[in-house]
Every structure is written in structure tokens, then in C-alpha cells.
C-alpha positions in Angstrom: -23.4 118.2 97.9 -22.0 117.3 94.4 -20.7 120.8 93.9 -18.9 120.7 97.2 -17.4 117.3 96.5 -16.3 118.4 93.1 -14.4 121.3 94.6 -12.6 118.9 96.9 -11.0 116.1 94.7 -8.7 115.3 97.5 -11.6 113.9 99.6 -13.1 111.9 96.7 -9.8 109.9 96.2 -9.2 108.9 99.8 -9.8 105.4 101.1 -12.0 106.6 103.9 -14.4 108.3 101.5 -16.7 105.8 99.9 -19.7 106.8 97.7 -22.4 104.2 97.5 -23.0 102.8 94.1 -26.0 105.0 93.0 -24.5 108.2 94.3 -21.2 107.4 92.5 -22.9 106.9 89.3 -24.9 110.1 89.7 -21.7 112.0 90.5 -19.9 110.6 87.4 -23.0 111.5 85.2 -23.0 114.9 86.6 -19.4 115.5 86.0 -19.7 114.3 82.3 -22.7 116.5 81.7 -20.9 119.5 83.2 -17.9 118.9 81.1 -20.0 118.5 77.9 -22.0 121.5 78.5 -19.0 123.6 79.3 -17.4 122.5 75.9 -20.6 123.4 74.1 -20.6 126.9 75.7 -17.0 127.5 74.9 -17.6 126.6 71.2 -20.1 129.5 71.1 -18.2 131.9 73.3 -15.1 131.6 71.2 -16.8 133.7 68.6 -16.7 136.7 71.0 -13.3 135.7 72.4 -14.6 134.5 75.9 -14.0 131.2 77.7 -15.6 129.4 80.6 -13.5 127.2 82.9 -15.8 126.4 85.7 -19.6 126.3 84.6 -21.0 127.3 87.9 -18.5 130.1 88.7 -18.1 131.7 85.3 -21.8 132.0 84.6 -22.6 133.3 88.0 -22.2 137.0 87.4 -24.3 136.9 84.3 -21.7 138.4 81.8 -20.9 135.2 80.1 -24.5 134.1 80.3 -25.6 137.3 78.4 -22.7 136.9 75.9 -23.9 133.3 75.1 -27.5 134.5 74.7 -26.1 137.3 72.3 -24.2 134.8 70.2 -27.0 132.3 70.0 -29.7 134.9 69.2 -27.9 137.6 67.3 -29.5 140.2 69.6 -27.7 142.7 71.8 -28.7 142.6 75.4 -28.1 145.3 78.1 -25.8 144.5 81.0 -24.7 146.0 84.2 -21.0 146.8 84.3 -20.4 146.8 88.1 -19.0 143.9 90.1 -21.3 144.2 93.2 -23.8 141.5 94.1 -26.6 143.7 92.8 -25.0 144.0 89.4 -24.5 140.3 89.2 -28.1 139.5 90.1 -29.3 142.1 87.7 -27.3 140.6 84.8 -28.6 137.1 85.5 -32.2 138.6 85.7 -31.7 140.3 82.3 -30.8 136.8 80.9 -33.8 135.2 82.5 -36.1 137.9 81.4 -34.9 137.6 77.8 -35.4 133.7 77.9 -38.9 134.3 79.3 -39.7 136.9 76.6 -38.6 134.4 73.9 -40.6 131.6 75.7 -37.6 129.4 76.1 -38.2 126.6 78.6 
């Protein structure tokens, strides 16, 4: 629900929409964490001249995720070059397999 709300800031700022206190704090914390992590990723991706605007959308196809792992590890990882759903899933799987192989949790 938070991802949906974040994509609709016009709803969040209307008088008729009222988040209860704990949900509002959760939403704000999620927003701050997403912004902080996006900045951290961009610090590392700037080394390979890449940039992430939306954390969820820009890591979804696996290309930026693989690039981040390459920058952090110094290794070169294979990647699928296509834009079909299969290629995107395969790139994310490559990143996950690499993390599993390195025993990153």
C-alpha cells in the first residue's frame, strides 16, 4: 500500500485522506529510508556513470542491481541484454545467485 500511496502524492495531501498516527510514522520512515538508500546507491553507481531516480523502478530490470554489485565487489557479472520480462527476471536472478554464492544475507 505504501508504494501505491507514494506514487499518488495528490491523495496524501488531501483533507479527506487521513493516515492514522502509526501508519503515518511508518510511511515517513519508509520514505526517509528509501531516499537514504537511493543516495547511497547513487554514490556507488556514479563510478560507472549510472543513476537511480526511483529505487523500486530502476532496480527492477536487474541492470542497475548488477552494476551496483560489480562496483561493490570488483567482479564482472554476466547480464541479459534484452528488455523482455524473461531478461529482466534473469538479470535479477543473476544478482541473487551472486549474493547467495558470496553468502550475503
